[in-house]
N, C-alpha and C positions, 0 to 999 in steps of 0.2 A: 571505475564506479565508485561512488561513495559506499562503504560499508554498510550495512544493515545490521548496525549494533543494537541493540535495543536497551535503552536506560532505563525506560517507563518498567517500574519494578511490578513483575507478575508474580502472582502466589503460587501458581501450579505445582503444590509440593507433589500432589500424585500424579503428576501427569505423567511423567517416565510409568509410571507402573502400568497406569491404566494402557497408555500408547504398546508397551510390550505384553501385557494381556491380550490386548485385541487383535495384534498382530499375529499371534500365537493362537489365537480361537478362528482367525479367518483361515490358517493355514490347516487347523485339524478340521475344520467344517467342509472343506472341501473332500475328507474322509468318513467324516460323522456328520450327517444333517443335522440341523436344528442347533449347531452349535454357535452359530452367529448370533441365533435369537436370543440362547441361554447368557451370551456374553453381554449383550444387550440388558437383559434383565438383571444381572450380576450388578452392573454398572448403575443401574437405576437405584440400587439396595444400598449403594456405596454412599457415605457422608459425604458431600460436596465440599462442604464448608467446617470448618470448625466454627462453631457458635461463639458469640461473646465477642471480646475484645479480637478476635483475628477476622472477623466478620467486618470489620470496618478497617482492618489495617489495609494498607498498600500491598497491593498483589508484588510477591517477591519474585523476581528474576530468576529461571532455574536453568534456562539455557544452556550455562554452562557446565552446568553440572551433568548434564546428560550430554552434554558434547560429544564424550567418549563413546556413544552409542551410535550417533551420527557418523563418525568418522571412518570415510570409505577404506581408509588405510588399517582399520580395526576389522575389518570385513562384516562390520553389520550398519545398514543404513536400510531405513524403510524409504521405499520409491516414493516420488512425489504422488503419483496415482493412485497408489494404496494409502498415503495420508489423506488424499481428497475422500476415498471411501470409507474411513474411520471417521472424519469429520462428517460426513454426509448423514452418518448412523448416530452421532452423538444426538441425546434426546435434549427437546428443547422447550421443554413444557412448563417450567419455572424459570424466574429470573435468574437463579443460581445456575441453571444448565445452560442457559443464553449465554452467562458471563464464561463460563466453561469455555463452550463451543466458541465462542469467539475469539478467547486467549490462544485455543489451538490453533485457530485459522491464523493467529497472528506471529505465534509463536513458531509452529511448524511449518504450516505452508507457505506463507511468506518470503519466508529467507531462502527455502528452495527453488521457487519460482525468481525470486531478483536473480539468483547462482544462472538458472537456465537460460532468463533474459538477458543476461549481462554476455552468456557465451553467443546467442544467437548473432549478436553484433561486433564479437572481438574482432573479427575478421577484417572489417572494415575500418577506416578511418572517420572518426564524428568531429564536427566541428567544434570548435570553441567558444563560448560565451562568456563576456563579461559579464552578465546579468540574463537573467528568464523570470519574466510575470508569470505567475501562477492563477489559473482560476481555481478556487477552490470550493467546494459544496463541504459534504458531512463527511465524506471516505477520503482521509489522507491517504490510503493505501492506494488509490489510482493516480498519484501522484508520483508518489514513491519511484516508479520505475524508469520513467523519462528523466527527472531528476539524478535520480542516481547515475543513471548512463551518462548522461550529458555532463553532469558537474558544472554549474556553470559557478562563476565565482561569487557572485549574488544573487537572491531571489527575492521578488517582491511579490507576496501573495495578496491576494484581493477576495474577500468574501465576505458574507451575511456576519453580522454581530454572532448571531448563535454557533456560527460554524468555526468561531475560535480555538475551543478546545480540538479540532482537527489539525489547526496549523501548530499548537504545542506538538500534539502527536507526530507531525509532521518531521518539524525541526529535531526532537529528541530521538525519533528511531532512526533517524538518517545521521545522526549528530553533528549536525549545522552546526557553522560557528555562529553565535547569537549575533555577532557586531555585521556580519553578512546577510542577514536576514530582516527582512519589515513586513507588516501586516497590515493594510490598510481597510477597513470596513466601508462597505457600502449598502444603502439599502436596497431591498427587494426590487428585482427592476430597475435598480438605477444606473440606467446607461449614460446619462449625464455624466454623473459622479467616475464612472468607468473611464470614459473619456479622458476627463481632467486626469486620472490618476496616471492612465497608459501614458498620455502627452510629457507630463512633467517626469515621468520615470525616463522615459525615452530620450528626454534632454536631456538628462545627469547623464546617464549611461552613453550615450552616443560620441561622445569625445574620446571615452576610453577604450570603446571596442565593441564587438558584433552584440546585438540583444536579441532574445527569442522571446514567444509567448506560447504558453501550454494552455489550451483551452477545454483541457479535457473534463474538469469539474464547475466548468458552466452550465448556466441552466437556458431554457428558452429565450430568453433574451439575451442576456451575458457573453453566451458563447459566440452568436453571429457578430455582435457587438465589436467584441475582442478581434475577432477576425478580421474585420473591417479596419478598424485602426492598426492592427499590424501591419497590411497592406499598405496602408497610406504611409508610413515611419519605415518602409521598406524592412519590419522584423521579421523573421525566419517565424511558421508556426506550427504547434506540434499538437499531437492528441495521441492519447493511447486507446488500441482498440482491443477487444476482448470478449469473452462468453460469458453471459452471465446465468449463474446457477437458479433454476425456476424456482427454489422455494426461499432461499434467503436471499435472492437478489443481489447479493454479493457477486463478485467478479470471480469466475473460474482461476484458481492459478493454474499457471503453464501456458494460457493462452493469448497471453499480450504480446502485442504486436505496436511499435511503435510507428506511427505515420507522420510524416513532414509532409505537410499541404504544400503544393506547387504556387512560388511567387508568379503574382499578378506581373509584377516591375517589366521583366523581359518582353511581354505582350505591349504595354503599354511606351514602351520605345521605340517601337516598331511602327 
């Protein structure tokens, strides 16, 4: 599995202190009612972001700084389920608070979810793909699991122009090689454009090895269209199944399942 290194700089300079504080508050609250509420009030009063120049700086990645606190061998590691509880309890009333919560989600929850996802499939043999076509929406995280697990040699992302930032996040966070990644933008509901891109890419990859399509990020028009095109070209089709959080609509880390859609080709040959 491709390691989930996080090149995108995250500023969360106070994330560790907050995480440890809330973790301790959770434990204490089991014996002293109301402590969790006080912790929430305390956090709201903490200055989230230094004003001025730091407000416009790129966020600094502190994951390695706090790595020793996540080391299971060191005897201290907050479980994924408890971190999910911390994330759910984070305030999201202002733009800064939303940014803080989103960064906690990406920096603290996703790496643990990816590890759990990889362990779920480490006992079985996985197919090797020369290339993989990915339908991408606004959530790059939804594609990170299957791509990270299957590790295709090349990827071709198809998305709308406004979702290009998600493509950059996917490449940067999975540390994919730039020369093995391609992105093509198509108009909304651009099914004919989608067919053209898939056919052209399949023709290039077909002589090199097996290829697949991940339809997880597709919309109501492109998802079935990509699945039909894959069936015509005998490409494997994948999607990621997961539960969604009711409030944020993000997918709940730890619930991810890789689904490989059965090919229609054997039925056509009989």
